[in-house]
Every structure is written in structure tokens, then in C-alpha cells.
N, CA, C, O and the ligand as a Tripos MOL2 file, in Angstrom:
@<TRIPOS>MOLECULE
protein
  313   311    79     0     0
PROTEIN
NO_CHARGES

@<TRIPOS>ATOM
      1 N          86.7410   97.3890   26.3700 N.3       1 MET1
      2 CA         87.5560   97.8350   27.3460 C.3       1 MET1
      3 C          88.5280   98.8900   26.8240 C.2       1 MET1
      4 O          89.0340   98.8360   25.7030 O.2       1 MET1
      5 N          88.7740   99.9550   27.8140 N.am      2 THR2
      6 CA         89.7510  101.0400   27.3680 C.3       2 THR2
      7 C          91.0700  100.3730   27.3460 C.2       2 THR2
      8 O          91.3710   99.3670   27.9890 O.2       2 THR2
      9 N          91.9130  101.1190   26.4420 N.am      3 PRO3
     10 CA         93.2830  100.6060   26.4100 C.3       3 PRO3
     11 C          94.2530  100.7700   27.6900 C.2       3 PRO3
     12 O          94.1380  101.7090   28.4780 O.2       3 PRO3
     13 N          95.1960   99.7770   27.8040 N.am      4 MET4
     14 CA         96.0450   99.8840   28.9560 C.3       4 MET4
     15 C          96.7980  101.1870   29.0300 C.2       4 MET4
     16 O          97.2440  101.5510   30.1180 O.2       4 MET4
     17 N          96.9700  101.9180   27.9350 N.am      5 ARG5
     18 CA         97.9270  103.0400   28.0920 C.3       5 ARG5
     19 C          97.4040  104.3170   29.0900 C.2       5 ARG5
     20 O          98.1200  105.2400   29.4790 O.2       5 ARG5
     21 N          95.9090  104.1110   29.4110 N.am      6 ASN6
     22 CA         95.5620  104.8450   30.6570 C.3       6 ASN6
     23 C          94.8160  103.9760   31.4600 C.2       6 ASN6
     24 O          93.6000  104.1670   31.4480 O.2       6 ASN6
     25 N          95.2940  102.9720   32.2280 N.am      7 PRO7
     26 CA         94.4560  101.9780   32.9020 C.3       7 PRO7
     27 C          93.7750  102.5760   34.1490 C.2       7 PRO7
     28 O          94.2830  103.3630   34.9480 O.2       7 PRO7
     29 N          92.4880  102.0410   34.1670 N.am      8 SER8
     30 CA         91.6370  102.4190   35.3330 C.3       8 SER8
     31 C          92.2720  101.6610   36.5820 C.2       8 SER8
     32 O          93.0380  100.7080   36.4380 O.2       8 SER8
     33 N          91.8950  102.1540   37.7870 N.am      9 PHE9
     34 CA         92.1500  101.4620   39.0790 C.3       9 PHE9
     35 C          91.8900  100.0090   39.0550 C.2       9 PHE9
     36 O          92.6320   99.1730   39.5720 O.2       9 PHE9
     37 N          90.6620   99.7270   38.3500 N.am     10 ASP10
     38 CA         90.3680   98.2760   38.3160 C.3      10 ASP10
     39 C          91.1460   97.3790   37.5620 C.2      10 ASP10
     40 O          91.3630   96.2200   37.9140 O.2      10 ASP10
     41 N          91.6350   97.9760   36.3700 N.am     11 GLN11
     42 CA         92.3890   97.3080   35.5710 C.3      11 GLN11
     43 C          93.7700   97.1030   36.1620 C.2      11 GLN11
     44 O          94.3050   96.0100   35.9750 O.2      11 GLN11
     45 N          94.3440   97.9510   36.7890 N.am     12 MET12
     46 CA         95.6020   97.8780   37.6140 C.3      12 MET12
     47 C          95.5810   96.6020   38.6180 C.2      12 MET12
     48 O          96.4640   95.7560   38.7620 O.2      12 MET12
     49 N          94.4000   96.6950   39.2320 N.am     13 GLN13
     50 CA         94.1460   95.5900   40.2040 C.3      13 GLN13
     51 C          94.2260   94.4040   39.5740 C.2      13 GLN13
     52 O          95.1110   93.6140   39.9040 O.2      13 GLN13
     53 N          93.3220   94.0960   38.5760 N.am     14 THR14
     54 CA         93.0740   92.9440   37.8440 C.3      14 THR14
     55 C          94.5740   92.5000   37.2900 C.2      14 THR14
     56 O          94.9270   91.3230   37.3740 O.2      14 THR14
     57 N          95.3050   93.3650   36.8050 N.am     15 ARG15
     58 CA         96.6070   93.1670   36.3330 C.3      15 ARG15
     59 C          97.4620   92.5940   37.3280 C.2      15 ARG15
     60 O          98.1240   91.5750   37.1340 O.2      15 ARG15
     61 N          97.4460   93.3030   38.4830 N.am     16 GLN16
     62 CA         98.2180   92.7300   39.7300 C.3      16 GLN16
     63 C          98.0940   91.3660   40.1930 C.2      16 GLN16
     64 O          99.0030   90.6070   40.5280 O.2      16 GLN16
     65 N          96.5680   91.1070   40.1610 N.am     17 LEU17
     66 CA         96.1330   89.8440   40.5710 C.3      17 LEU17
     67 C          96.5700   88.6500   39.5460 C.2      17 LEU17
     68 O          96.9160   87.5020   39.8260 O.2      17 LEU17
     69 N          96.4370   89.3150   38.1960 N.am     18 ALA18
     70 CA         96.7630   88.1720   37.2150 C.3      18 ALA18
     71 C          98.2170   87.7650   37.2540 C.2      18 ALA18
     72 O          98.5780   86.6600   36.8460 O.2      18 ALA18
     73 N          99.0630   88.6760   37.7550 N.am     19 LEU19
     74 CA        100.4740   88.3860   37.6750 C.3      19 LEU19
     75 C         100.9150   87.5350   38.8610 C.2      19 LEU19
     76 O         102.1060   87.2700   39.0240 O.2      19 LEU19
     77 N          99.9710   87.1070   39.6830 N.am     20 THR20
     78 CA        100.3040   86.2500   40.7460 C.3      20 THR20
     79 C         100.4070   84.8850   40.4860 C.2      20 THR20
     80 O         100.8480   84.0850   41.3110 O.2      20 THR20
     81 N          99.9410   84.5310   39.1540 N.am     21 VAL21
     82 CA         99.8980   83.2070   38.5080 C.3      21 VAL21
     83 C         100.5410   83.2330   37.1750 C.2      21 VAL21
     84 O         100.6900   84.2920   36.5640 O.2      21 VAL21
     85 N         100.9540   81.9960   36.6770 N.am     22 ALA22
     86 CA        101.4770   81.8500   35.3440 C.3      22 ALA22
     87 C         100.3000   81.8970   34.2050 C.2      22 ALA22
     88 O          99.1680   81.4770   34.4430 O.2      22 ALA22
     89 N         100.6310   82.3730   33.1180 N.am     23 CYS23
     90 CA         99.5800   82.4100   32.0880 C.3      23 CYS23
     91 C          99.6660   81.0900   31.3300 C.2      23 CYS23
     92 O         100.7350   80.7680   30.8130 O.2      23 CYS23
     93 N          98.5300   80.2710   31.2360 N.am     24 ARG24
     94 CA         98.4300   79.0450   30.5920 C.3      24 ARG24
     95 C          98.3970   79.2770   28.9900 C.2      24 ARG24
     96 O          98.7530   78.4080   28.1940 O.2      24 ARG24
     97 N          97.9300   80.5420   28.6180 N.am     25 TYR25
     98 CA         97.7520   80.8440   27.2230 C.3      25 TYR25
     99 C          99.0970   81.2490   26.6180 C.2      25 TYR25
    100 O          99.5170   80.5890   25.6670 O.2      25 TYR25
    101 N          99.8440   82.3310   27.1120 N.am     26 CYS26
    102 CA        100.8840   82.5910   26.4190 C.3      26 CYS26
    103 C         102.1330   82.1520   27.1920 C.2      26 CYS26
    104 O         103.2330   82.4380   26.7190 O.2      26 CYS26
    105 N         102.0530   81.5520   28.2220 N.am     27 HIS27
    106 CA        103.1290   80.8150   29.1060 C.3      27 HIS27
    107 C         103.9770   81.8930   29.7850 C.2      27 HIS27
    108 O         105.1280   81.6340   30.1370 O.2      27 HIS27
    109 N         103.4710   83.0010   29.9610 N.am     28 ALA28
    110 CA        104.1480   84.0680   30.7380 C.3      28 ALA28
    111 C         104.2530   83.4010   32.3220 C.2      28 ALA28
    112 O         103.2990   82.9320   32.9430 O.2      28 ALA28
    113 N         105.5530   83.4810   32.7620 N.am     29 PRO29
    114 CA        105.5900   83.0480   34.2240 C.3      29 PRO29
    115 C         104.9920   84.1170   35.1690 C.2      29 PRO29
    116 O         104.8880   85.2850   34.7960 O.2      29 PRO29
    117 N         104.6010   83.7080   36.3940 N.am     30 ALA30
    118 CA        104.1850   84.4840   37.3890 C.3      30 ALA30
    119 C         104.9940   85.7560   37.5990 C.2      30 ALA30
    120 O         106.2210   85.6590   37.6020 O.2      30 ALA30
    121 N         104.5270   86.7110   37.7400 N.am     31 GLY31
    122 CA        105.3610   87.9500   37.9790 C.3      31 GLY31
    123 C         105.6850   88.6090   36.5400 C.2      31 GLY31
    124 O         106.1580   89.7440   36.5970 O.2      31 GLY31
    125 N         105.5130   88.1040   35.3810 N.am     32 GLU32
    126 CA        105.7030   88.7530   34.1430 C.3      32 GLU32
    127 C         104.5720   88.9070   33.3750 C.2      32 GLU32
    128 O         103.6750   88.0830   33.5580 O.2      32 GLU32
    129 N         104.3840   89.8950   32.4420 N.am     33 PRO33
    130 CA        103.0690   90.4750   31.8760 C.3      33 PRO33
    131 C         102.8750   89.3160   30.7100 C.2      33 PRO33
    132 O         103.8010   88.6080   30.3150 O.2      33 PRO33
    133 N         101.7350   89.2570   30.3060 N.am     34 CYS34
    134 CA        101.3070   88.4430   29.2650 C.3      34 CYS34
    135 C         102.0180   89.0190   28.0040 C.2      34 CYS34
    136 O         102.4020   90.1880   28.0320 O.2      34 CYS34
    137 N         102.2170   88.2140   26.8530 N.am     35 THR35
    138 CA        102.7530   88.7440   25.6380 C.3      35 THR35
    139 C         101.9550   88.1680   24.4360 C.2      35 THR35
    140 O         101.2100   87.1950   24.5480 O.2      35 THR35
    141 N         102.1310   88.7270   23.4770 N.am     36 VAL36
    142 CA        101.4930   88.3390   22.1340 C.3      36 VAL36
    143 C         102.4110   88.2020   20.9490 C.2      36 VAL36
    144 O         103.3780   88.9610   20.9060 O.2      36 VAL36
    145 N         102.2580   87.4670   20.1370 N.am     37 PRO37
    146 CA        103.3550   87.2660   18.9930 C.3      37 PRO37
    147 C         103.3700   88.5240   18.1640 C.2      37 PRO37
    148 O         102.3190   89.1490   18.0210 O.2      37 PRO37
    149 N         104.5220   88.9480   17.5930 N.am     38 GLY38
    150 CA        104.5790   90.0430   16.7970 C.3      38 GLY38
    151 C         103.7830   89.8980   15.5170 C.2      38 GLY38
    152 O         103.2830   88.8110   15.2270 O.2      38 GLY38
    153 N         103.6560   90.9360   14.7630 N.am     39 ARG39
    154 CA        102.8100   91.0710   13.5450 C.3      39 ARG39
    155 C         103.3670   90.0600   12.3030 C.2      39 ARG39
    156 O         102.6890   89.6230   11.3730 O.2      39 ARG39
    157 N         104.6200   89.8490   12.5330 N.am     40 THR40
    158 CA        105.4430   88.9650   11.4330 C.3      40 THR40
    159 C         106.0910   87.9480   12.2480 C.2      40 THR40
    160 O         106.3350   88.2170   13.4240 O.2      40 THR40
    161 N         106.3990   86.8100   11.7670 N.am     41 PRO41
    162 CA        107.1670   85.9230   12.4230 C.3      41 PRO41
    163 C         108.4960   86.2420   12.8010 C.2      41 PRO41
    164 O         109.0700   85.6560   13.7180 O.2      41 PRO41
    165 N         109.0560   87.2370   12.0650 N.am     42 ALA42
    166 CA        110.2350   87.7230   12.4940 C.3      42 ALA42
    167 C         110.3420   88.6500   13.7680 C.2      42 ALA42
    168 O         111.3180   88.6710   14.5170 O.2      42 ALA42
    169 N         109.2260   89.3940   13.9030 N.am     43 GLU43
    170 CA        109.1020   90.2480   14.9740 C.3      43 GLU43
    171 C         109.0530   89.3790   16.4020 C.2      43 GLU43
    172 O         108.4790   88.3060   16.5860 O.2      43 GLU43
    173 N         109.7080   90.0430   17.2060 N.am     44 PRO44
    174 CA        109.7140   89.4340   18.6250 C.3      44 PRO44
    175 C         108.3390   89.5570   19.3310 C.2      44 PRO44
    176 O         107.5780   90.4900   19.0730 O.2      44 PRO44
    177 N         108.0530   88.6160   20.2020 N.am     45 ARG45
    178 CA        106.8220   88.8190   21.0300 C.3      45 ARG45
    179 C         106.7290   90.2750   21.8050 C.2      45 ARG45
    180 O         107.7470   90.8460   22.1950 O.2      45 ARG45
    181 N         105.5070   90.7740   21.9730 N.am     46 ARG46
    182 CA        105.3340   92.0130   22.4540 C.3      46 ARG46
    183 C         104.3710   91.9890   23.6400 C.2      46 ARG46
    184 O         103.5120   91.1090   23.6940 O.2      46 ARG46
    185 N         104.4820   92.9460   24.6190 N.am     47 PRO47
    186 CA        103.4700   92.7960   25.7940 C.3      47 PRO47
    187 C         102.1850   93.0410   25.2570 C.2      47 PRO47
    188 O         102.0230   93.7590   24.2700 O.2      47 PRO47
    189 N         101.1500   92.4110   25.9330 N.am     48 LEU48
    190 CA         99.6230   92.4370   25.6270 C.3      48 LEU48
    191 C          99.4000   93.9610   26.0340 C.2      48 LEU48
    192 O          99.9630   94.4060   27.0340 O.2      48 LEU48
    193 N          98.6530   94.6770   25.3240 N.am     49 GLU49
    194 CA         98.3900   96.1570   25.5750 C.3      49 GLU49
    195 C          97.0140   96.4010   25.9790 C.2      49 GLU49
    196 O          96.7610   97.0870   26.9690 O.2      49 GLU49
    197 N          95.9560   95.7750   25.1280 N.am     50 ASN50
    198 CA         94.5980   95.9980   25.1080 C.3      50 ASN50
    199 C          93.9070   95.4650   26.4800 C.2      50 ASN50
    200 O          92.8470   95.9400   26.8870 O.2      50 ASN50
    201 N          94.5320   94.5490   27.0730 N.am     51 PHE51
    202 CA         93.9190   93.9390   28.3320 C.3      51 PHE51
    203 C          94.9830   93.7660   29.3490 C.2      51 PHE51
    204 O          96.1590   93.5340   29.0700 O.2      51 PHE51
    205 N          94.4600   93.9050   30.6510 N.am     52 PRO52
    206 CA         95.3970   93.6200   31.8220 C.3      52 PRO52
    207 C          96.2560   92.3460   31.5110 C.2      52 PRO52
    208 O          97.4860   92.3790   31.5330 O.2      52 PRO52
    209 N          95.5600   91.2680   31.2340 N.am     53 ALA53
    210 CA         96.2110   89.8540   31.1220 C.3      53 ALA53
    211 C          95.1600   89.1810   30.1010 C.2      53 ALA53
    212 O          94.1160   89.6960   29.7000 O.2      53 ALA53
    213 N          95.6280   88.0300   29.8040 N.am     54 HIS54
    214 CA         94.8320   87.1160   28.8760 C.3      54 HIS54
    215 C          93.6320   86.6350   29.7870 C.2      54 HIS54
    216 O          93.8430   86.3560   30.9670 O.2      54 HIS54
    217 N          92.4950   86.5500   29.2840 N.am     55 HIS55
    218 CA         91.2860   86.1520   30.1660 C.3      55 HIS55
    219 C          91.4630   85.1410   30.9260 C.2      55 HIS55
    220 O          91.1860   85.3120   32.1130 O.2      55 HIS55
    221 N          91.9080   83.9550   30.5460 N.am     56 CYS56
    222 CA         92.0240   82.6790   31.3390 C.3      56 CYS56
    223 C          92.9570   82.8320   32.4990 C.2      56 CYS56
    224 O          92.8020   82.1880   33.5370 O.2      56 CYS56
    225 N          94.0610   83.8100   32.2900 N.am     57 ARG57
    226 CA         94.8950   84.0300   33.3920 C.3      57 ARG57
    227 C          94.2060   84.9520   34.4020 C.2      57 ARG57
    228 O          94.5190   84.7760   35.5800 O.2      57 ARG57
    229 N          93.4090   85.8060   34.1480 N.am     58 THR58
    230 CA         92.6450   86.5520   35.0910 C.3      58 THR58
    231 C          91.5940   85.8020   35.8270 C.2      58 THR58
    232 O          91.4000   86.0420   37.0180 O.2      58 THR58
    233 N          90.8170   84.7920   35.1020 N.am     59 ASN59
    234 CA         90.0600   83.9090   35.5280 C.3      59 ASN59
    235 C          90.6760   83.0540   36.6540 C.2      59 ASN59
    236 O          90.2330   83.0060   37.8020 O.2      59 ASN59
    237 N          91.6870   82.4230   36.2190 N.am     60 HIS60
    238 CA         92.5200   81.6560   37.0450 C.3      60 HIS60
    239 C          92.9120   82.1020   38.4670 C.2      60 HIS60
    240 O          92.7460   81.4150   39.4750 O.2      60 HIS60
    241 N          93.4920   83.4240   38.4240 N.am     61 ALA61
    242 CA         93.9580   84.2100   39.4450 C.3      61 ALA61
    243 C          92.6570   84.5230   40.3620 C.2      61 ALA61
    244 O          92.5660   84.2220   41.5520 O.2      61 ALA61
    245 N          91.7710   85.1150   39.6720 N.am     62 THR62
    246 CA         90.4300   85.4930   40.4860 C.3      62 THR62
    247 C          89.9850   84.0420   41.2330 C.2      62 THR62
    248 O          89.7330   84.0660   42.4370 O.2      62 THR62
    249 N          89.9070   82.9360   40.5670 N.am     63 ARG63
    250 CA         89.4980   81.6420   41.3250 C.3      63 ARG63
    251 C          90.2090   81.3470   42.3970 C.2      63 ARG63
    252 O          89.7240   81.0920   43.5000 O.2      63 ARG63
    253 N          91.5650   81.3720   42.0790 N.am     64 LEU64
    254 CA         92.6970   81.0260   42.9810 C.3      64 LEU64
    255 C          92.3970   81.8770   44.3400 C.2      64 LEU64
    256 O          92.2540   81.3400   45.4380 O.2      64 LEU64
    257 N          92.3210   83.2940   44.1060 N.am     65 ARG65
    258 CA         92.0960   84.0670   45.4090 C.3      65 ARG65
    259 C          90.8620   83.7830   45.9910 C.2      65 ARG65
    260 O          90.8490   83.8130   47.2210 O.2      65 ARG65
    261 N          89.7960   83.5080   45.4020 N.am     66 ARG66
    262 CA         88.5800   83.1940   46.0480 C.3      66 ARG66
    263 C          88.6600   81.9110   47.0300 C.2      66 ARG66
    264 O          88.1240   81.8570   48.1370 O.2      66 ARG66
    265 N          89.4310   80.8850   46.4230 N.am     67 LEU67
    266 CA         89.6900   79.5760   47.1940 C.3      67 LEU67
    267 C          90.5830   80.0710   48.5160 C.2      67 LEU67
    268 O          90.3410   79.6630   49.6520 O.2      67 LEU67
    269 N          91.5340   80.9110   48.2320 N.am     68 GLN68
    270 CA         92.4730   81.1120   49.3050 C.3      68 GLN68
    271 C          91.6650   81.9220   50.3700 C.2      68 GLN68
    272 O          91.9090   81.6690   51.5500 O.2      68 GLN68
    273 N          90.8030   82.7930   50.0990 N.am     69 GLN69
    274 CA         89.9440   83.5580   50.9680 C.3      69 GLN69
    275 C          89.1240   82.5250   51.7140 C.2      69 GLN69
    276 O          88.9210   82.6170   52.9250 O.2      69 GLN69
    277 N          88.6450   81.5130   50.9440 N.am     70 ALA70
    278 CA         87.7380   80.5790   51.6560 C.3      70 ALA70
    279 C          88.4280   79.9000   52.6230 C.2      70 ALA70
    280 O          87.9340   79.7500   53.7400 O.2      70 ALA70
    281 N          89.6100   79.4300   52.3110 N.am     71 ASP71
    282 CA         90.4610   78.6260   53.2280 C.3      71 ASP71
    283 C          90.7380   79.4760   54.5160 C.2      71 ASP71
    284 O          90.6670   79.0010   55.6490 O.2      71 ASP71
    285 N          91.0340   80.6640   54.2590 N.am     72 GLN72
    286 CA         91.4170   81.5420   55.3420 C.3      72 GLN72
    287 C          90.1960   81.6120   56.2790 C.2      72 GLN72
    288 O          90.4260   81.4580   57.4780 O.2      72 GLN72
    289 N          88.9680   81.8180   55.8970 N.am     73 GLN73
    290 CA         87.7250   81.9050   56.7910 C.3      73 GLN73
    291 C          87.7350   80.7470   57.3960 C.2      73 GLN73
    292 O          87.4660   80.7400   58.5970 O.2      73 GLN73
    293 N          88.0660   79.4060   56.6700 N.am     74 ARG74
    294 CA         87.8010   78.1650   57.4000 C.3      74 ARG74
    295 C          88.6120   78.2380   58.5230 C.2      74 ARG74
    296 O          88.1030   78.0670   59.6310 O.2      74 ARG74
    297 N          90.0020   78.5070   58.3850 N.am     75 ASN75
    298 CA         90.9780   78.5730   59.3570 C.3      75 ASN75
    299 C          90.6260   79.3630   60.6620 C.2      75 ASN75
    300 O          90.8570   78.9810   61.8100 O.2      75 ASN75
    301 N          90.0640   80.4560   60.3080 N.am     76 GLU76
    302 CA         89.8520   81.3630   61.4310 C.3      76 GLU76
    303 C          88.4630   81.0330   62.3400 C.2      76 GLU76
    304 O          88.2010   81.5150   63.4420 O.2      76 GLU76
    305 N          87.6750   80.1050   61.5900 N.am     77 THR77
    306 CA         86.5240   79.8180   62.3970 C.3      77 THR77
    307 C          87.0630   78.6200   63.4210 C.2      77 THR77
    308 O          87.8280   77.7850   62.9380 O.2      77 THR77
    309 N          86.7430   78.5300   64.6080 N.am     78 PRO78
    310 CA         87.2000   77.6890   65.5290 C.3      78 PRO78
    311 C          86.4510   76.2590   65.4760 C.2      78 PRO78
    312 O          86.7630   75.3690   66.2680 O.2      78 PRO78
    313 ZN         98.8430   85.4040   28.7680 Zn       79 ZN79
@<TRIPOS>BOND
     1     1     2 1
     2     2     3 1
     3     3     4 2
     4     3     5 am
     5     5     6 1
     6     6     7 1
     7     7     8 2
     8     7     9 am
     9     9    10 1
    10    10    11 1
    11    11    12 2
    12    11    13 am
    13    13    14 1
    14    14    15 1
    15    15    16 2
    16    15    17 am
    17    17    18 1
    18    18    19 1
    19    19    20 2
    20    19    21 am
    21    21    22 1
    22    22    23 1
    23    23    24 2
    24    23    25 am
    25    25    26 1
    26    26    27 1
    27    27    28 2
    28    27    29 am
    29    29    30 1
    30    30    31 1
    31    31    32 2
    32    31    33 am
    33    33    34 1
    34    34    35 1
    35    35    36 2
    36    35    37 am
    37    37    38 1
    38    38    39 1
    39    39    40 2
    40    39    41 am
    41    41    42 1
    42    42    43 1
    43    43    44 2
    44    43    45 am
    45    45    46 1
    46    46    47 1
    47    47    48 2
    48    47    49 am
    49    49    50 1
    50    50    51 1
    51    51    52 2
    52    51    53 am
    53    53    54 1
    54    54    55 1
    55    55    56 2
    56    55    57 am
    57    57    58 1
    58    58    59 1
    59    59    60 2
    60    59    61 am
    61    61    62 1
    62    62    63 1
    63    63    64 2
    64    63    65 am
    65    65    66 1
    66    66    67 1
    67    67    68 2
    68    67    69 am
    69    69    70 1
    70    70    71 1
    71    71    72 2
    72    71    73 am
    73    73    74 1
    74    74    75 1
    75    75    76 2
    76    75    77 am
    77    77    78 1
    78    78    79 1
    79    79    80 2
    80    79    81 am
    81    81    82 1
    82    82    83 1
    83    83    84 2
    84    83    85 am
    85    85    86 1
    86    86    87 1
    87    87    88 2
    88    87    89 am
    89    89    90 1
    90    90    91 1
    91    91    92 2
    92    91    93 am
    93    93    94 1
    94    94    95 1
    95    95    96 2
    96    95    97 am
    97    97    98 1
    98    98    99 1
    99    99   100 2
   100    99   101 am
   101   101   102 1
   102   102   103 1
   103   103   104 2
   104   103   105 am
   105   105   106 1
   106   106   107 1
   107   107   108 2
   108   107   109 am
   109   109   110 1
   110   110   111 1
   111   111   112 2
   112   111   113 am
   113   113   114 1
   114   114   115 1
   115   115   116 2
   116   115   117 am
   117   117   118 1
   118   118   119 1
   119   119   120 2
   120   119   121 am
   121   121   122 1
   122   122   123 1
   123   123   124 2
   124   123   125 am
   125   125   126 1
   126   126   127 1
   127   127   128 2
   128   127   129 am
   129   129   130 1
   130   130   131 1
   131   131   132 2
   132   131   133 am
   133   133   134 1
   134   134   135 1
   135   135   136 2
   136   135   137 am
   137   137   138 1
   138   138   139 1
   139   139   140 2
   140   139   141 am
   141   141   142 1
   142   142   143 1
   143   143   144 2
   144   143   145 am
   145   145   146 1
   146   146   147 1
   147   147   148 2
   148   147   149 am
   149   149   150 1
   150   150   151 1
   151   151   152 2
   152   151   153 am
   153   153   154 1
   154   154   155 1
   155   155   156 2
   156   155   157 am
   157   157   158 1
   158   158   159 1
   159   159   160 2
   160   159   161 am
   161   161   162 1
   162   162   163 1
   163   163   164 2
   164   163   165 am
   165   165   166 1
   166   166   167 1
   167   167   168 2
   168   167   169 am
   169   169   170 1
   170   170   171 1
   171   171   172 2
   172   171   173 am
   173   173   174 1
   174   174   175 1
   175   175   176 2
   176   175   177 am
   177   177   178 1
   178   178   179 1
   179   179   180 2
   180   179   181 am
   181   181   182 1
   182   182   183 1
   183   183   184 2
   184   183   185 am
   185   185   186 1
   186   186   187 1
   187   187   188 2
   188   187   189 am
   189   189   190 1
   190   190   191 1
   191   191   192 2
   192   191   193 am
   193   193   194 1
   194   194   195 1
   195   195   196 2
   196   195   197 am
   197   197   198 1
   198   198   199 1
   199   199   200 2
   200   199   201 am
   201   201   202 1
   202   202   203 1
   203   203   204 2
   204   203   205 am
   205   205   206 1
   206   206   207 1
   207   207   208 2
   208   207   209 am
   209   209   210 1
   210   210   211 1
   211   211   212 2
   212   211   213 am
   213   213   214 1
   214   214   215 1
   215   215   216 2
   216   215   217 am
   217   217   218 1
   218   218   219 1
   219   219   220 2
   220   219   221 am
   221   221   222 1
   222   222   223 1
   223   223   224 2
   224   223   225 am
   225   225   226 1
   226   226   227 1
   227   227   228 2
   228   227   229 am
   229   229   230 1
   230   230   231 1
   231   231   232 2
   232   231   233 am
   233   233   234 1
   234   234   235 1
   235   235   236 2
   236   235   237 am
   237   237   238 1
   238   238   239 1
   239   239   240 2
   240   239   241 am
   241   241   242 1
   242   242   243 1
   243   243   244 2
   244   243   245 am
   245   245   246 1
   246   246   247 1
   247   247   248 2
   248   247   249 am
   249   249   250 1
   250   250   251 1
   251   251   252 2
   252   251   253 am
   253   253   254 1
   254   254   255 1
   255   255   256 2
   256   255   257 am
   257   257   258 1
   258   258   259 1
   259   259   260 2
   260   259   261 am
   261   261   262 1
   262   262   263 1
   263   263   264 2
   264   263   265 am
   265   265   266 1
   266   266   267 1
   267   267   268 2
   268   267   269 am
   269   269   270 1
   270   270   271 1
   271   271   272 2
   272   271   273 am
   273   273   274 1
   274   274   275 1
   275   275   276 2
   276   275   277 am
   277   277   278 1
   278   278   279 1
   279   279   280 2
   280   279   281 am
   281   281   282 1
   282   282   283 1
   283   283   284 2
   284   283   285 am
   285   285   286 1
   286   286   287 1
   287   287   288 2
   288   287   289 am
   289   289   290 1
   290   290   291 1
   291   291   292 2
   292   291   293 am
   293   293   294 1
   294   294   295 1
   295   295   296 2
   296   295   297 am
   297   297   298 1
   298   298   299 1
   299   299   300 2
   300   299   301 am
   301   301   302 1
   302   302   303 1
   303   303   304 2
   304   303   305 am
   305   305   306 1
   306   306   307 1
   307   307   308 2
   308   307   309 am
   309   309   310 1
   310   310   311 1
   311   311   312 2
@<TRIPOS>SUBSTRUCTURE
     1 MET1         2 RESIDUE 1 A MET
     2 THR2         6 RESIDUE 1 A THR
     3 PRO3        10 RESIDUE 1 A PRO
     4 MET4        14 RESIDUE 1 A MET
     5 ARG5        18 RESIDUE 1 A ARG
     6 ASN6        22 RESIDUE 1 A ASN
     7 PRO7        26 RESIDUE 1 A PRO
     8 SER8        30 RESIDUE 1 A SER
     9 PHE9        34 RESIDUE 1 A PHE
    10 ASP10       38 RESIDUE 1 A ASP
    11 GLN11       42 RESIDUE 1 A GLN
    12 MET12       46 RESIDUE 1 A MET
    13 GLN13       50 RESIDUE 1 A GLN
    14 THR14       54 RESIDUE 1 A THR
    15 ARG15       58 RESIDUE 1 A ARG
    16 GLN16       62 RESIDUE 1 A GLN
    17 LEU17       66 RESIDUE 1 A LEU
    18 ALA18       70 RESIDUE 1 A ALA
    19 LEU19       74 RESIDUE 1 A LEU
    20 THR20       78 RESIDUE 1 A THR
    21 VAL21       82 RESIDUE 1 A VAL
    22 ALA22       86 RESIDUE 1 A ALA
    23 CYS23       90 RESIDUE 1 A CYS
    24 ARG24       94 RESIDUE 1 A ARG
    25 TYR25       98 RESIDUE 1 A TYR
    26 CYS26      102 RESIDUE 1 A CYS
    27 HIS27      106 RESIDUE 1 A HIS
    28 ALA28      110 RESIDUE 1 A ALA
    29 PRO29      114 RESIDUE 1 A PRO
    30 ALA30      118 RESIDUE 1 A ALA
    31 GLY31      122 RESIDUE 1 A GLY
    32 GLU32      126 RESIDUE 1 A GLU
    33 PRO33      130 RESIDUE 1 A PRO
    34 CYS34      134 RESIDUE 1 A CYS
    35 THR35      138 RESIDUE 1 A THR
    36 VAL36      142 RESIDUE 1 A VAL
    37 PRO37      146 RESIDUE 1 A PRO
    38 GLY38      150 RESIDUE 1 A GLY
    39 ARG39      154 RESIDUE 1 A ARG
    40 THR40      158 RESIDUE 1 A THR
    41 PRO41      162 RESIDUE 1 A PRO
    42 ALA42      166 RESIDUE 1 A ALA
    43 GLU43      170 RESIDUE 1 A GLU
    44 PRO44      174 RESIDUE 1 A PRO
    45 ARG45      178 RESIDUE 1 A ARG
    46 ARG46      182 RESIDUE 1 A ARG
    47 PRO47      186 RESIDUE 1 A PRO
    48 LEU48      190 RESIDUE 1 A LEU
    49 GLU49      194 RESIDUE 1 A GLU
    50 ASN50      198 RESIDUE 1 A ASN
    51 PHE51      202 RESIDUE 1 A PHE
    52 PRO52      206 RESIDUE 1 A PRO
    53 ALA53      210 RESIDUE 1 A ALA
    54 HIS54      214 RESIDUE 1 A HIS
    55 HIS55      218 RESIDUE 1 A HIS
    56 CYS56      222 RESIDUE 1 A CYS
    57 ARG57      226 RESIDUE 1 A ARG
    58 THR58      230 RESIDUE 1 A THR
    59 ASN59      234 RESIDUE 1 A ASN
    60 HIS60      238 RESIDUE 1 A HIS
    61 ALA61      242 RESIDUE 1 A ALA
    62 THR62      246 RESIDUE 1 A THR
    63 ARG63      250 RESIDUE 1 A ARG
    64 LEU64      254 RESIDUE 1 A LEU
    65 ARG65      258 RESIDUE 1 A ARG
    66 ARG66      262 RESIDUE 1 A ARG
    67 LEU67      266 RESIDUE 1 A LEU
    68 GLN68      270 RESIDUE 1 A GLN
    69 GLN69      274 RESIDUE 1 A GLN
    70 ALA70      278 RESIDUE 1 A ALA
    71 ASP71      282 RESIDUE 1 A ASP
    72 GLN72      286 RESIDUE 1 A GLN
    73 GLN73      290 RESIDUE 1 A GLN
    74 ARG74      294 RESIDUE 1 A ARG
    75 ASN75      298 RESIDUE 1 A ASN
    76 GLU76      302 RESIDUE 1 A GLU
    77 THR77      306 RESIDUE 1 A THR
    78 PRO78      310 RESIDUE 1 A PRO
    79 ZN79       313 GROUP 0 **** ****
């Protein structure tokens, strides 16, 4: 994957979607970007750079959206 310094439209969409849920991996709350530990224990955590979000967060958000879309379709059907 290309670095987030120059994110593609897809990556920005993925990131936006991932931000709608909390991350179970790094415990970032919804609306806040994923973080990774610093290179040394003394260094503070820093934002994840190489990916839009942790993989499990992206997966979780994608699954949730699919469920919501399925629900919507069911509600629209009389
Ligand atoms: Zn995360």
C-alpha cells in the first residue's frame, strides 16, 4: 500500500469509514485515528501512517456498514 502522506481517494474513504467505529486493536475511540507505540517506551504513541487504520478496524467498519445497508433495504421493502 502507498504511504498515507499522499493518500488515494480510496484510502481516504477507507479511513473515513474506519473512523466511524472504535479500534479494538489500539483502542482509539470512534472519530480518532489509530495510533502505534513510539519507537522507545519513553516516546509517546504516534498516529498510524502506513495504513488508513488498523486492519481489524477497517474490517469491523466495513461489516457494520454492510449490515446497516442490509437493514435499510429490509425497511424500505414493504
Ligand atoms: Zn487501531
